[in-house]
MARGU-69618 format. One record per residue (C-alpha): x, z, y; residue in three letters. Coordinates in steps of 0.5 Angstrom, whole numbers, plus 500, padded with zeros to 3 digits. Layout:
N
{{X,Z,Y},"ALA"}
...
REM end
This chain:
97
{{062,900,359},"MET"}
{{055,898,357},"THR"}
{{049,901,354},"LYS"}
{{050,897,347},"ALA"}
{{058,899,347},"GLU"}
{{056,906,348},"LEU"}
{{051,906,342},"VAL"}
{{056,903,338},"SER"}
{{061,908,339},"ILE"}
{{056,914,338},"VAL"}
{{053,910,332},"ALA"}
{{060,910,329},"LYS"}
{{062,917,331},"GLU"}
{{056,920,328},"ILE"}
{{054,916,322},"GLY"}
{{047,913,324},"LEU"}
{{045,906,325},"SER"}
{{046,903,331},"LYS"}
{{038,902,332},"THR"}
{{037,910,330},"GLU"}
{{043,911,336},"THR"}
{{039,907,341},"ALA"}
{{033,910,340},"VAL"}
{{037,917,341},"VAL"}
{{040,914,347},"VAL"}
{{034,911,350},"ASP"}
{{030,918,349},"ARG"}
{{036,922,353},"LEU"}
{{036,917,359},"ILE"}
{{028,917,359},"GLU"}
{{028,925,359},"ALA"}
{{033,925,365},"ILE"}
{{029,920,369},"LYS"}
{{023,924,367},"GLU"}
{{026,931,369},"ALA"}
{{028,928,376},"LEU"}
{{021,925,377},"MET"}
{{019,932,377},"ARG"}
{{024,934,382},"GLY"}
{{028,938,377},"GLU"}
{{036,938,376},"THR"}
{{039,936,369},"VAL"}
{{046,940,368},"GLU"}
{{050,938,362},"ILE"}
{{056,943,362},"ARG"}
{{063,941,363},"ARG"}
{{060,934,365},"PHE"}
{{056,934,371},"GLY"}
{{049,934,374},"SER"}
{{044,929,376},"PHE"}
{{039,931,382},"ARG"}
{{035,928,387},"LEU"}
{{038,928,394},"LYS"}
{{034,927,400},"LYS"}
{{036,921,405},"ARG"}
{{034,922,412},"LYS"}
{{030,917,416},"ASN"}
{{034,912,420},"ARG"}
{{033,906,424},"LEU"}
{{036,900,421},"ALA"}
{{037,893,424},"ARG"}
{{034,886,420},"ASN"}
{{041,882,420},"PRO"}
{{037,876,421},"ARG"}
{{033,877,427},"THR"}
{{037,884,430},"GLY"}
{{030,887,430},"GLU"}
{{030,895,429},"PRO"}
{{027,897,422},"VAL"}
{{025,904,421},"PRO"}
{{027,907,414},"ILE"}
{{023,913,412},"PRO"}
{{026,919,409},"ASP"}
{{027,918,401},"ARG"}
{{030,921,395},"PHE"}
{{035,918,391},"ILE"}
{{038,920,384},"PRO"}
{{045,923,385},"PHE"}
{{050,925,380},"PHE"}
{{055,930,381},"LYS"}
{{061,931,376},"PRO"}
{{063,938,374},"SER"}
{{070,940,376},"ASN"}
{{072,940,368},"ASP"}
{{070,933,368},"PHE"}
{{074,931,375},"LYS"}
{{080,934,372},"LYS"}
{{080,929,367},"LEU"}
{{080,923,372},"ILE"}
{{087,920,374},"PRO"}
{{087,920,381},"GLN"}
{{091,913,381},"SER"}
{{092,907,377},"GLY"}
{{085,906,375},"ILE"}
{{082,899,378},"GLY"}
{{088,897,381},"LYS"}
{{091,890,378},"LYS"}
REM end
């Protein structure tokens, strides 16, 4: 699902225009990003939480030359689904053709 599809679904459900709904969706995404940049966790009950996870430094290799390349510690955004949300997801059949 794309952001445009999400905006269409939400606009239809709440009766706002797609333009107004797009502003709300964009602001929600920005608020989550701003909170993560401040090091905060964003928790949406019965859906999940967004947080930062620390990746330790490591030594990688340049695939072209085989030369070692150090990768420093860094933080990555991480989504952890709630238990309620995980129970809704079927354990088989999705993504299989």
